[in-house]
mmCIF file of the N, C-alpha and C atoms, coordinates in Angstrom:
data_MODEL
# 
_entry.id   MODEL 
# 
loop_
_atom_site.group_PDB 
_atom_site.id 
_atom_site.type_symbol 
_atom_site.label_atom_id 
_atom_site.label_alt_id 
_atom_site.label_comp_id 
_atom_site.label_asym_id 
_atom_site.label_entity_id 
_atom_site.label_seq_id 
_atom_site.pdbx_PDB_ins_code 
_atom_site.Cartn_x 
_atom_site.Cartn_y 
_atom_site.Cartn_z 
_atom_site.occupancy 
_atom_site.B_iso_or_equiv 
_atom_site.pdbx_formal_charge 
_atom_site.auth_seq_id 
_atom_site.auth_comp_id 
_atom_site.auth_asym_id 
_atom_site.auth_atom_id 
_atom_site.pdbx_PDB_model_num 
ATOM 1   N N  . MET A 1 1  ? 1.678   -14.801 0.163   1.00 0.00 ? 1  MET A N  1 
ATOM 2   C CA . MET A 1 1  ? 0.954   -13.659 0.503   1.00 0.00 ? 1  MET A CA 1 
ATOM 3   C C  . MET A 1 1  ? 1.495   -12.330 0.173   1.00 0.00 ? 1  MET A C  1 
ATOM 4   N N  . THR A 1 2  ? 0.759   -11.643 -0.458  1.00 0.00 ? 2  THR A N  1 
ATOM 5   C CA . THR A 1 2  ? 1.266   -10.216 -0.824  1.00 0.00 ? 2  THR A CA 1 
ATOM 6   C C  . THR A 1 2  ? 0.974   -9.286  0.296   1.00 0.00 ? 2  THR A C  1 
ATOM 7   N N  . VAL A 1 3  ? 1.654   -8.175  0.177   1.00 0.00 ? 3  VAL A N  1 
ATOM 8   C CA . VAL A 1 3  ? 1.384   -7.016  1.180   1.00 0.00 ? 3  VAL A CA 1 
ATOM 9   C C  . VAL A 1 3  ? 0.016   -6.649  1.222   1.00 0.00 ? 3  VAL A C  1 
ATOM 10  N N  . LEU A 1 4  ? -0.647  -6.578  0.046   1.00 0.00 ? 4  LEU A N  1 
ATOM 11  C CA . LEU A 1 4  ? -2.113  -6.173  -0.197  1.00 0.00 ? 4  LEU A CA 1 
ATOM 12  C C  . LEU A 1 4  ? -2.970  -7.298  0.533   1.00 0.00 ? 4  LEU A C  1 
ATOM 13  N N  . ASP A 1 5  ? -2.632  -8.497  0.252   1.00 0.00 ? 5  ASP A N  1 
ATOM 14  C CA . ASP A 1 5  ? -3.374  -9.602  1.064   1.00 0.00 ? 5  ASP A CA 1 
ATOM 15  C C  . ASP A 1 5  ? -3.203  -9.470  2.529   1.00 0.00 ? 5  ASP A C  1 
ATOM 16  N N  . ALA A 1 6  ? -2.126  -9.096  3.053   1.00 0.00 ? 6  ALA A N  1 
ATOM 17  C CA . ALA A 1 6  ? -1.888  -8.913  4.447   1.00 0.00 ? 6  ALA A CA 1 
ATOM 18  C C  . ALA A 1 6  ? -2.694  -7.720  4.998   1.00 0.00 ? 6  ALA A C  1 
ATOM 19  N N  . LEU A 1 7  ? -2.732  -6.654  4.113   1.00 0.00 ? 7  LEU A N  1 
ATOM 20  C CA . LEU A 1 7  ? -3.534  -5.425  4.428   1.00 0.00 ? 7  LEU A CA 1 
ATOM 21  C C  . LEU A 1 7  ? -4.977  -5.748  4.616   1.00 0.00 ? 7  LEU A C  1 
ATOM 22  N N  . PHE A 1 8  ? -5.436  -6.483  3.608   1.00 0.00 ? 8  PHE A N  1 
ATOM 23  C CA . PHE A 1 8  ? -6.905  -6.927  3.587   1.00 0.00 ? 8  PHE A CA 1 
ATOM 24  C C  . PHE A 1 8  ? -7.132  -7.857  4.986   1.00 0.00 ? 8  PHE A C  1 
ATOM 25  N N  . LEU A 1 9  ? -6.179  -8.673  5.266   1.00 0.00 ? 9  LEU A N  1 
ATOM 26  C CA . LEU A 1 9  ? -6.327  -9.618  6.596   1.00 0.00 ? 9  LEU A CA 1 
ATOM 27  C C  . LEU A 1 9  ? -6.406  -8.615  7.794   1.00 0.00 ? 9  LEU A C  1 
ATOM 28  N N  . VAL A 1 10 ? -5.510  -7.702  7.862   1.00 0.00 ? 10 VAL A N  1 
ATOM 29  C CA . VAL A 1 10 ? -5.540  -6.740  8.922   1.00 0.00 ? 10 VAL A CA 1 
ATOM 30  C C  . VAL A 1 10 ? -6.860  -5.965  9.033   1.00 0.00 ? 10 VAL A C  1 
ATOM 31  N N  . GLN A 1 11 ? -7.363  -5.509  8.015   1.00 0.00 ? 11 GLN A N  1 
ATOM 32  C CA . GLN A 1 11 ? -8.612  -4.842  7.796   1.00 0.00 ? 11 GLN A CA 1 
ATOM 33  C C  . GLN A 1 11 ? -9.785  -5.655  8.271   1.00 0.00 ? 11 GLN A C  1 
ATOM 34  N N  . ARG A 1 12 ? -9.752  -6.948  7.851   1.00 0.00 ? 12 ARG A N  1 
ATOM 35  C CA . ARG A 1 12 ? -10.872 -7.733  8.232   1.00 0.00 ? 12 ARG A CA 1 
ATOM 36  C C  . ARG A 1 12 ? -10.848 -8.305  9.527   1.00 0.00 ? 12 ARG A C  1 
ATOM 37  N N  . GLU A 1 13 ? -9.717  -8.488  10.063  1.00 0.00 ? 13 GLU A N  1 
ATOM 38  C CA . GLU A 1 13 ? -9.561  -9.142  11.433  1.00 0.00 ? 13 GLU A CA 1 
ATOM 39  C C  . GLU A 1 13 ? -9.158  -8.348  12.621  1.00 0.00 ? 13 GLU A C  1 
ATOM 40  N N  . GLN A 1 14 ? -8.530  -7.106  12.326  1.00 0.00 ? 14 GLN A N  1 
ATOM 41  C CA . GLN A 1 14 ? -7.998  -6.181  13.416  1.00 0.00 ? 14 GLN A CA 1 
ATOM 42  C C  . GLN A 1 14 ? -8.577  -4.845  13.344  1.00 0.00 ? 14 GLN A C  1 
ATOM 43  N N  . ASP A 1 15 ? -8.567  -4.235  12.165  1.00 0.00 ? 15 ASP A N  1 
ATOM 44  C CA . ASP A 1 15 ? -8.857  -2.831  12.107  1.00 0.00 ? 15 ASP A CA 1 
ATOM 45  C C  . ASP A 1 15 ? -9.653  -2.435  10.874  1.00 0.00 ? 15 ASP A C  1 
ATOM 46  N N  . PRO A 1 16 ? -11.038 -2.631  10.990  1.00 0.00 ? 16 PRO A N  1 
ATOM 47  C CA . PRO A 1 16 ? -11.938 -2.388  9.884   1.00 0.00 ? 16 PRO A CA 1 
ATOM 48  C C  . PRO A 1 16 ? -11.897 -0.953  9.264   1.00 0.00 ? 16 PRO A C  1 
ATOM 49  N N  . SER A 1 17 ? -11.295 -0.076  10.050  1.00 0.00 ? 17 SER A N  1 
ATOM 50  C CA . SER A 1 17 ? -11.240 1.399   9.522   1.00 0.00 ? 17 SER A CA 1 
ATOM 51  C C  . SER A 1 17 ? -9.873  1.528   8.787   1.00 0.00 ? 17 SER A C  1 
ATOM 52  N N  . LEU A 1 18 ? -9.001  0.530   8.700   1.00 0.00 ? 18 LEU A N  1 
ATOM 53  C CA . LEU A 1 18 ? -7.823  0.874   7.871   1.00 0.00 ? 18 LEU A CA 1 
ATOM 54  C C  . LEU A 1 18 ? -8.062  1.133   6.403   1.00 0.00 ? 18 LEU A C  1 
ATOM 55  N N  . SER A 1 19 ? -7.513  2.148   5.846   1.00 0.00 ? 19 SER A N  1 
ATOM 56  C CA . SER A 1 19 ? -7.784  2.562   4.585   1.00 0.00 ? 19 SER A CA 1 
ATOM 57  C C  . SER A 1 19 ? -6.656  2.536   3.633   1.00 0.00 ? 19 SER A C  1 
ATOM 58  N N  . PHE A 1 20 ? -6.810  1.917   2.523   1.00 0.00 ? 20 PHE A N  1 
ATOM 59  C CA . PHE A 1 20 ? -5.826  1.850   1.421   1.00 0.00 ? 20 PHE A CA 1 
ATOM 60  C C  . PHE A 1 20 ? -6.505  1.706   0.063   1.00 0.00 ? 20 PHE A C  1 
ATOM 61  N N  . ARG A 1 21 ? -5.747  1.936   -0.873  1.00 0.00 ? 21 ARG A N  1 
ATOM 62  C CA . ARG A 1 21 ? -6.409  1.751   -2.291  1.00 0.00 ? 21 ARG A CA 1 
ATOM 63  C C  . ARG A 1 21 ? -5.920  0.510   -3.055  1.00 0.00 ? 21 ARG A C  1 
ATOM 64  N N  . CYS A 1 22 ? -6.779  -0.056  -3.873  1.00 0.00 ? 22 CYS A N  1 
ATOM 65  C CA . CYS A 1 22 ? -6.451  -1.093  -4.735  1.00 0.00 ? 22 CYS A CA 1 
ATOM 66  C C  . CYS A 1 22 ? -7.566  -1.189  -5.815  1.00 0.00 ? 22 CYS A C  1 
ATOM 67  N N  . ALA A 1 23 ? -7.099  -1.639  -6.954  1.00 0.00 ? 23 ALA A N  1 
ATOM 68  C CA . ALA A 1 23 ? -8.212  -1.803  -8.104  1.00 0.00 ? 23 ALA A CA 1 
ATOM 69  C C  . ALA A 1 23 ? -7.995  -3.069  -8.848  1.00 0.00 ? 23 ALA A C  1 
ATOM 70  N N  . CYS A 1 24 ? -6.837  -3.147  -9.505  1.00 0.00 ? 24 CYS A N  1 
ATOM 71  C CA . CYS A 1 24 ? -6.668  -4.323  -10.378 1.00 0.00 ? 24 CYS A CA 1 
ATOM 72  C C  . CYS A 1 24 ? -6.175  -5.616  -9.765  1.00 0.00 ? 24 CYS A C  1 
ATOM 73  N N  . ARG A 1 25 ? -5.401  -5.328  -8.703  1.00 0.00 ? 25 ARG A N  1 
ATOM 74  C CA . ARG A 1 25 ? -4.639  -6.391  -7.877  1.00 0.00 ? 25 ARG A CA 1 
ATOM 75  C C  . ARG A 1 25 ? -3.622  -7.317  -8.701  1.00 0.00 ? 25 ARG A C  1 
ATOM 76  N N  . VAL A 1 26 ? -3.230  -6.797  -9.983  1.00 0.00 ? 26 VAL A N  1 
ATOM 77  C CA . VAL A 1 26 ? -2.291  -7.507  -10.849 1.00 0.00 ? 26 VAL A CA 1 
ATOM 78  C C  . VAL A 1 26 ? -1.090  -6.619  -11.152 1.00 0.00 ? 26 VAL A C  1 
ATOM 79  N N  . GLY A 1 27 ? -0.923  -5.513  -10.550 1.00 0.00 ? 27 GLY A N  1 
ATOM 80  C CA . GLY A 1 27 ? 0.229   -4.493  -10.869 1.00 0.00 ? 27 GLY A CA 1 
ATOM 81  C C  . GLY A 1 27 ? 0.117   -3.698  -12.123 1.00 0.00 ? 27 GLY A C  1 
ATOM 82  N N  . MET A 1 28 ? -1.024  -3.563  -12.627 1.00 0.00 ? 28 MET A N  1 
ATOM 83  C CA . MET A 1 28 ? -1.150  -2.659  -13.840 1.00 0.00 ? 28 MET A CA 1 
ATOM 84  C C  . MET A 1 28 ? -1.573  -1.291  -13.589 1.00 0.00 ? 28 MET A C  1 
ATOM 85  N N  . CYS A 1 29 ? -2.457  -1.034  -12.486 1.00 0.00 ? 29 CYS A N  1 
ATOM 86  C CA . CYS A 1 29 ? -3.076  0.303   -12.337 1.00 0.00 ? 29 CYS A CA 1 
ATOM 87  C C  . CYS A 1 29 ? -2.129  1.244   -11.478 1.00 0.00 ? 29 CYS A C  1 
ATOM 88  N N  . GLY A 1 30 ? -1.433  0.624   -10.427 1.00 0.00 ? 30 GLY A N  1 
ATOM 89  C CA . GLY A 1 30 ? -0.581  1.398   -9.531  1.00 0.00 ? 30 GLY A CA 1 
ATOM 90  C C  . GLY A 1 30 ? -1.251  2.048   -8.470  1.00 0.00 ? 30 GLY A C  1 
ATOM 91  N N  . THR A 1 31 ? -2.727  1.795   -8.292  1.00 0.00 ? 31 THR A N  1 
ATOM 92  C CA . THR A 1 31 ? -3.313  2.513   -7.234  1.00 0.00 ? 31 THR A CA 1 
ATOM 93  C C  . THR A 1 31 ? -3.003  1.847   -5.842  1.00 0.00 ? 31 THR A C  1 
ATOM 94  N N  . CYS A 1 32 ? -2.391  0.749   -5.699  1.00 0.00 ? 32 CYS A N  1 
ATOM 95  C CA . CYS A 1 32 ? -1.875  0.247   -4.436  1.00 0.00 ? 32 CYS A CA 1 
ATOM 96  C C  . CYS A 1 32 ? -0.414  0.606   -3.960  1.00 0.00 ? 32 CYS A C  1 
ATOM 97  N N  . ALA A 1 33 ? 0.101   1.556   -4.730  1.00 0.00 ? 33 ALA A N  1 
ATOM 98  C CA . ALA A 1 33 ? 1.484   1.964   -4.349  1.00 0.00 ? 33 ALA A CA 1 
ATOM 99  C C  . ALA A 1 33 ? 1.605   2.628   -3.132  1.00 0.00 ? 33 ALA A C  1 
ATOM 100 N N  . MET A 1 34 ? 2.691   2.226   -2.366  1.00 0.00 ? 34 MET A N  1 
ATOM 101 C CA . MET A 1 34 ? 2.908   2.682   -1.006  1.00 0.00 ? 34 MET A CA 1 
ATOM 102 C C  . MET A 1 34 ? 4.298   2.445   -0.769  1.00 0.00 ? 34 MET A C  1 
ATOM 103 N N  . SER A 1 35 ? 4.779   2.950   0.369   1.00 0.00 ? 35 SER A N  1 
ATOM 104 C CA . SER A 1 35 ? 6.146   2.789   0.864   1.00 0.00 ? 35 SER A CA 1 
ATOM 105 C C  . SER A 1 35 ? 6.073   1.528   1.655   1.00 0.00 ? 35 SER A C  1 
ATOM 106 N N  . ILE A 1 36 ? 6.885   0.551   1.220   1.00 0.00 ? 36 ILE A N  1 
ATOM 107 C CA . ILE A 1 36 ? 6.980   -0.692  2.001   1.00 0.00 ? 36 ILE A CA 1 
ATOM 108 C C  . ILE A 1 36 ? 8.480   -1.011  2.338   1.00 0.00 ? 36 ILE A C  1 
ATOM 109 N N  . ASP A 1 37 ? 8.610   -1.058  3.685   1.00 0.00 ? 37 ASP A N  1 
ATOM 110 C CA . ASP A 1 37 ? 10.004  -0.930  4.234   1.00 0.00 ? 37 ASP A CA 1 
ATOM 111 C C  . ASP A 1 37 ? 10.902  0.178   3.653   1.00 0.00 ? 37 ASP A C  1 
ATOM 112 N N  . GLY A 1 38 ? 10.338  1.232   3.445   1.00 0.00 ? 38 GLY A N  1 
ATOM 113 C CA . GLY A 1 38 ? 11.006  2.556   3.101   1.00 0.00 ? 38 GLY A CA 1 
ATOM 114 C C  . GLY A 1 38 ? 11.255  2.502   1.517   1.00 0.00 ? 38 GLY A C  1 
ATOM 115 N N  . VAL A 1 39 ? 10.575  1.704   0.769   1.00 0.00 ? 39 VAL A N  1 
ATOM 116 C CA . VAL A 1 39 ? 10.719  1.606   -0.772  1.00 0.00 ? 39 VAL A CA 1 
ATOM 117 C C  . VAL A 1 39 ? 9.466   1.721   -1.462  1.00 0.00 ? 39 VAL A C  1 
ATOM 118 N N  . PRO A 1 40 ? 9.251   2.650   -2.284  1.00 0.00 ? 40 PRO A N  1 
ATOM 119 C CA . PRO A 1 40 ? 8.032   2.664   -2.988  1.00 0.00 ? 40 PRO A CA 1 
ATOM 120 C C  . PRO A 1 40 ? 7.768   1.394   -3.948  1.00 0.00 ? 40 PRO A C  1 
ATOM 121 N N  . ARG A 1 41 ? 6.623   0.817   -3.545  1.00 0.00 ? 41 ARG A N  1 
ATOM 122 C CA . ARG A 1 41 ? 6.352   -0.559  -4.280  1.00 0.00 ? 41 ARG A CA 1 
ATOM 123 C C  . ARG A 1 41 ? 4.917   -0.582  -4.431  1.00 0.00 ? 41 ARG A C  1 
ATOM 124 N N  . LEU A 1 42 ? 4.423   -1.595  -5.241  1.00 0.00 ? 42 LEU A N  1 
ATOM 125 C CA . LEU A 1 42 ? 3.173   -1.972  -5.449  1.00 0.00 ? 42 LEU A CA 1 
ATOM 126 C C  . LEU A 1 42 ? 2.767   -3.051  -4.361  1.00 0.00 ? 42 LEU A C  1 
ATOM 127 N N  . ALA A 1 43 ? 1.804   -2.834  -3.576  1.00 0.00 ? 43 ALA A N  1 
ATOM 128 C CA . ALA A 1 43 ? 1.336   -3.786  -2.517  1.00 0.00 ? 43 ALA A CA 1 
ATOM 129 C C  . ALA A 1 43 ? 0.848   -5.072  -3.052  1.00 0.00 ? 43 ALA A C  1 
ATOM 130 N N  . CYS A 1 44 ? 0.237   -4.980  -4.216  1.00 0.00 ? 44 CYS A N  1 
ATOM 131 C CA . CYS A 1 44 ? -0.248  -6.207  -4.886  1.00 0.00 ? 44 CYS A CA 1 
ATOM 132 C C  . CYS A 1 44 ? 0.827   -7.121  -5.547  1.00 0.00 ? 44 CYS A C  1 
ATOM 133 N N  . LYS A 1 45 ? 2.037   -6.610  -5.764  1.00 0.00 ? 45 LYS A N  1 
ATOM 134 C CA . LYS A 1 45 ? 3.104   -7.400  -6.387  1.00 0.00 ? 45 LYS A CA 1 
ATOM 135 C C  . LYS A 1 45 ? 4.096   -7.719  -5.420  1.00 0.00 ? 45 LYS A C  1 
ATOM 136 N N  . THR A 1 46 ? 4.199   -7.137  -4.241  1.00 0.00 ? 46 THR A N  1 
ATOM 137 C CA . THR A 1 46 ? 5.173   -7.396  -3.236  1.00 0.00 ? 46 THR A CA 1 
ATOM 138 C C  . THR A 1 46 ? 4.848   -8.485  -2.238  1.00 0.00 ? 46 THR A C  1 
ATOM 139 N N  . ARG A 1 47 ? 5.683   -9.632  -2.386  1.00 0.00 ? 47 ARG A N  1 
ATOM 140 C CA . ARG A 1 47 ? 5.346   -10.778 -1.627  1.00 0.00 ? 47 ARG A CA 1 
ATOM 141 C C  . ARG A 1 47 ? 6.170   -10.533 -0.176  1.00 0.00 ? 47 ARG A C  1 
ATOM 142 N N  . VAL A 1 48 ? 5.340   -10.870 0.892   1.00 0.00 ? 48 VAL A N  1 
ATOM 143 C CA . VAL A 1 48 ? 5.844   -10.547 2.243   1.00 0.00 ? 48 VAL A CA 1 
ATOM 144 C C  . VAL A 1 48 ? 7.119   -11.488 2.367   1.00 0.00 ? 48 VAL A C  1 
ATOM 145 N N  . ARG A 1 49 ? 7.088   -12.688 2.001   1.00 0.00 ? 49 ARG A N  1 
ATOM 146 C CA . ARG A 1 49 ? 8.142   -13.551 2.186   1.00 0.00 ? 49 ARG A CA 1 
ATOM 147 C C  . ARG A 1 49 ? 9.554   -12.949 1.578   1.00 0.00 ? 49 ARG A C  1 
ATOM 148 N N  . THR A 1 50 ? 9.404   -12.364 0.385   1.00 0.00 ? 50 THR A N  1 
ATOM 149 C CA . THR A 1 50 ? 10.744  -11.828 -0.226  1.00 0.00 ? 50 THR A CA 1 
ATOM 150 C C  . THR A 1 50 ? 11.216  -10.555 0.573   1.00 0.00 ? 50 THR A C  1 
ATOM 151 N N  . LEU A 1 51 ? 10.534  -10.030 1.520   1.00 0.00 ? 51 LEU A N  1 
ATOM 152 C CA . LEU A 1 51 ? 11.097  -8.814  2.226   1.00 0.00 ? 51 LEU A CA 1 
ATOM 153 C C  . LEU A 1 51 ? 12.048  -9.311  3.249   1.00 0.00 ? 51 LEU A C  1 
ATOM 154 N N  . GLY A 1 52 ? 12.053  -10.504 3.624   1.00 0.00 ? 52 GLY A N  1 
ATOM 155 C CA . GLY A 1 52 ? 13.058  -11.132 4.523   1.00 0.00 ? 52 GLY A CA 1 
ATOM 156 C C  . GLY A 1 52 ? 13.102  -10.449 5.968   1.00 0.00 ? 52 GLY A C  1 
ATOM 157 N N  . THR A 1 53 ? 11.885  -10.057 6.539   1.00 0.00 ? 53 THR A N  1 
ATOM 158 C CA . THR A 1 53 ? 11.755  -9.434  7.806   1.00 0.00 ? 53 THR A CA 1 
ATOM 159 C C  . THR A 1 53 ? 10.532  -9.894  8.410   1.00 0.00 ? 53 THR A C  1 
ATOM 160 N N  . ALA A 1 54 ? 10.665  -9.962  9.798   1.00 0.00 ? 54 ALA A N  1 
ATOM 161 C CA . ALA A 1 54 ? 9.401   -10.337 10.443  1.00 0.00 ? 54 ALA A CA 1 
ATOM 162 C C  . ALA A 1 54 ? 8.356   -9.369  10.653  1.00 0.00 ? 54 ALA A C  1 
ATOM 163 N N  . VAL A 1 55 ? 8.806   -8.070  10.503  1.00 0.00 ? 55 VAL A N  1 
ATOM 164 C CA . VAL A 1 55 ? 7.907   -6.909  10.693  1.00 0.00 ? 55 VAL A CA 1 
ATOM 165 C C  . VAL A 1 55 ? 8.128   -6.201  9.343   1.00 0.00 ? 55 VAL A C  1 
ATOM 166 N N  . VAL A 1 56 ? 6.963   -5.963  8.646   1.00 0.00 ? 56 VAL A N  1 
ATOM 167 C CA . VAL A 1 56 ? 6.829   -5.103  7.465   1.00 0.00 ? 56 VAL A CA 1 
ATOM 168 C C  . VAL A 1 56 ? 6.328   -3.750  7.687   1.00 0.00 ? 56 VAL A C  1 
ATOM 169 N N  . GLN A 1 57 ? 6.952   -2.772  7.544   1.00 0.00 ? 57 GLN A N  1 
ATOM 170 C CA . GLN A 1 57 ? 6.571   -1.367  7.670   1.00 0.00 ? 57 GLN A CA 1 
ATOM 171 C C  . GLN A 1 57 ? 5.899   -0.753  6.465   1.00 0.00 ? 57 GLN A C  1 
ATOM 172 N N  . VAL A 1 58 ? 4.700   -0.342  6.433   1.00 0.00 ? 58 VAL A N  1 
ATOM 173 C CA . VAL A 1 58 ? 3.989   0.232   5.467   1.00 0.00 ? 58 VAL A CA 1 
ATOM 174 C C  . VAL A 1 58 ? 3.741   1.770   5.759   1.00 0.00 ? 58 VAL A C  1 
ATOM 175 N N  . ALA A 1 59 ? 3.779   2.510   4.715   1.00 0.00 ? 59 ALA A N  1 
ATOM 176 C CA . ALA A 1 59 ? 3.513   3.981   4.891   1.00 0.00 ? 59 ALA A CA 1 
ATOM 177 C C  . ALA A 1 59 ? 2.996   4.524   3.612   1.00 0.00 ? 59 ALA A C  1 
ATOM 178 N N  . PRO A 1 60 ? 2.305   5.685   3.656   1.00 0.00 ? 60 PRO A N  1 
ATOM 179 C CA . PRO A 1 60 ? 1.747   6.295   2.553   1.00 0.00 ? 60 PRO A CA 1 
ATOM 180 C C  . PRO A 1 60 ? 3.082   6.677   1.654   1.00 0.00 ? 60 PRO A C  1 
ATOM 181 N N  . LEU A 1 61 ? 2.713   6.900   0.436   1.00 0.00 ? 61 LEU A N  1 
ATOM 182 C CA . LEU A 1 61 ? 3.916   7.388   -0.517  1.00 0.00 ? 61 LEU A CA 1 
ATOM 183 C C  . LEU A 1 61 ? 4.322   8.717   -0.101  1.00 0.00 ? 61 LEU A C  1 
ATOM 184 N N  . PRO A 1 62 ? 5.764   8.968   -0.069  1.00 0.00 ? 62 PRO A N  1 
ATOM 185 C CA . PRO A 1 62 ? 6.151   10.245  0.403   1.00 0.00 ? 62 PRO A CA 1 
ATOM 186 C C  . PRO A 1 62 ? 5.983   11.201  -0.637  1.00 0.00 ? 62 PRO A C  1 
ATOM 187 N N  . ASN A 1 63 ? 5.948   12.523  -0.251  1.00 0.00 ? 63 ASN A N  1 
ATOM 188 C CA . ASN A 1 63 ? 5.793   13.730  -1.234  1.00 0.00 ? 63 ASN A CA 1 
ATOM 189 C C  . ASN A 1 63 ? 4.360   13.844  -1.774  1.00 0.00 ? 63 ASN A C  1 
ATOM 190 N N  . LEU A 1 64 ? 3.386   13.154  -1.183  1.00 0.00 ? 64 LEU A N  1 
ATOM 191 C CA . LEU A 1 64 ? 1.887   13.257  -1.699  1.00 0.00 ? 64 LEU A CA 1 
ATOM 192 C C  . LEU A 1 64 ? 1.202   13.479  -0.411  1.00 0.00 ? 64 LEU A C  1 
ATOM 193 N N  . PRO A 1 65 ? 0.152   14.510  -0.597  1.00 0.00 ? 65 PRO A N  1 
ATOM 194 C CA . PRO A 1 65 ? -0.765  14.522  0.640   1.00 0.00 ? 65 PRO A CA 1 
ATOM 195 C C  . PRO A 1 65 ? -1.442  13.350  1.048   1.00 0.00 ? 65 PRO A C  1 
ATOM 196 N N  . VAL A 1 66 ? -1.454  13.094  2.262   1.00 0.00 ? 66 VAL A N  1 
ATOM 197 C CA . VAL A 1 66 ? -2.152  11.839  2.913   1.00 0.00 ? 66 VAL A CA 1 
ATOM 198 C C  . VAL A 1 66 ? -3.626  12.305  3.140   1.00 0.00 ? 66 VAL A C  1 
ATOM 199 N N  . VAL A 1 67 ? -4.492  11.380  2.485   1.00 0.00 ? 67 VAL A N  1 
ATOM 200 C CA . VAL A 1 67 ? -5.882  11.564  2.668   1.00 0.00 ? 67 VAL A CA 1 
ATOM 201 C C  . VAL A 1 67 ? -6.438  10.764  3.955   1.00 0.00 ? 67 VAL A C  1 
ATOM 202 N N  . LYS A 1 68 ? -5.932  9.598   4.218   1.00 0.00 ? 68 LYS A N  1 
ATOM 203 C CA . LYS A 1 68 ? -6.187  8.694   5.289   1.00 0.00 ? 68 LYS A CA 1 
ATOM 204 C C  . LYS A 1 68 ? -5.467  7.495   5.274   1.00 0.00 ? 68 LYS A C  1 
ATOM 205 N N  . ASP A 1 69 ? -4.765  7.080   6.385   1.00 0.00 ? 69 ASP A N  1 
ATOM 206 C CA . ASP A 1 69 ? -3.884  5.969   6.531   1.00 0.00 ? 69 ASP A CA 1 
ATOM 207 C C  . ASP A 1 69 ? -2.863  5.843   5.408   1.00 0.00 ? 69 ASP A C  1 
ATOM 208 N N  . LEU A 1 70 ? -3.104  4.889   4.453   1.00 0.00 ? 70 LEU A N  1 
ATOM 209 C CA . LEU A 1 70 ? -2.189  4.632   3.414   1.00 0.00 ? 70 LEU A CA 1 
ATOM 210 C C  . LEU A 1 70 ? -2.703  5.262   1.979   1.00 0.00 ? 70 LEU A C  1 
ATOM 211 N N  . VAL A 1 71 ? -3.786  6.072   2.172   1.00 0.00 ? 71 VAL A N  1 
ATOM 212 C CA . VAL A 1 71 ? -4.372  6.631   0.941   1.00 0.00 ? 71 VAL A CA 1 
ATOM 213 C C  . VAL A 1 71 ? -3.752  8.117   0.736   1.00 0.00 ? 71 VAL A C  1 
ATOM 214 N N  . VAL A 1 72 ? -3.215  8.388   -0.457  1.00 0.00 ? 72 VAL A N  1 
ATOM 215 C CA . VAL A 1 72 ? -2.682  9.608   -0.688  1.00 0.00 ? 72 VAL A CA 1 
ATOM 216 C C  . VAL A 1 72 ? -3.468  10.312  -1.870  1.00 0.00 ? 72 VAL A C  1 
ATOM 217 N N  . SER A 1 73 ? -3.562  11.647  -1.977  1.00 0.00 ? 73 SER A N  1 
ATOM 218 C CA . SER A 1 73 ? -4.073  12.297  -3.030  1.00 0.00 ? 73 SER A CA 1 
ATOM 219 C C  . SER A 1 73 ? -3.117  12.219  -4.253  1.00 0.00 ? 73 SER A C  1 
ATOM 220 N N  . LEU A 1 74 ? -3.689  11.834  -5.344  1.00 0.00 ? 74 LEU A N  1 
ATOM 221 C CA . LEU A 1 74 ? -2.853  11.703  -6.523  1.00 0.00 ? 74 LEU A CA 1 
ATOM 222 C C  . LEU A 1 74 ? -3.055  13.064  -7.427  1.00 0.00 ? 74 LEU A C  1 
ATOM 223 N N  . GLU A 1 75 ? -3.722  13.970  -6.989  1.00 0.00 ? 75 GLU A N  1 
ATOM 224 C CA . GLU A 1 75 ? -3.746  15.255  -7.793  1.00 0.00 ? 75 GLU A CA 1 
ATOM 225 C C  . GLU A 1 75 ? -2.478  15.709  -8.070  1.00 0.00 ? 75 GLU A C  1 
ATOM 226 N N  . PRO A 1 76 ? -1.465  15.956  -7.201  1.00 0.00 ? 76 PRO A N  1 
ATOM 227 C CA . PRO A 1 76 ? -0.214  16.538  -7.626  1.00 0.00 ? 76 PRO A CA 1 
ATOM 228 C C  . PRO A 1 76 ? 0.506   15.728  -8.712  1.00 0.00 ? 76 PRO A C  1 
ATOM 229 N N  . PHE A 1 77 ? 0.325   14.400  -8.751  1.00 0.00 ? 77 PHE A N  1 
ATOM 230 C CA . PHE A 1 77 ? 0.896   13.632  -9.681  1.00 0.00 ? 77 PHE A CA 1 
ATOM 231 C C  . PHE A 1 77 ? 0.238   13.819  -11.055 1.00 0.00 ? 77 PHE A C  1 
ATOM 232 N N  . PHE A 1 78 ? -1.193  13.882  -11.086 1.00 0.00 ? 78 PHE A N  1 
ATOM 233 C CA . PHE A 1 78 ? -1.881  14.136  -12.324 1.00 0.00 ? 78 PHE A CA 1 
ATOM 234 C C  . PHE A 1 78 ? -1.649  15.611  -12.779 1.00 0.00 ? 78 PHE A C  1 
ATOM 235 N N  . ASP A 1 79 ? -1.392  16.557  -11.912 1.00 0.00 ? 79 ASP A N  1 
ATOM 236 C CA . ASP A 1 79 ? -1.199  17.882  -12.276 1.00 0.00 ? 79 ASP A CA 1 
ATOM 237 C C  . ASP A 1 79 ? 0.133   18.093  -13.058 1.00 0.00 ? 79 ASP A C  1 
ATOM 238 N N  . GLN A 1 80 ? 1.059   17.201  -12.897 1.00 0.00 ? 80 GLN A N  1 
ATOM 239 C CA . GLN A 1 80 ? 2.348   17.230  -13.542 1.00 0.00 ? 80 GLN A CA 1 
ATOM 240 C C  . GLN A 1 80 ? 2.149   16.699  -14.864 1.00 0.00 ? 80 GLN A C  1 
# 
């Protein structure tokens, strides 16, 4: 199970209002990028099992404005 799969599970079974981005689900587009256990990673490529912890902390990418939950505005990135 990837972190993205886990987020879909949480959204489906616990919190339908949870917001995050994804598009390709194969690690090419980068839209699912977020901070996972304090490290910027792609949620679609990060396997929960490899993190070696019972609790996985997810957060929006740092240094970008948060739109909602795990969704950040990418405008500053594209402006550069």
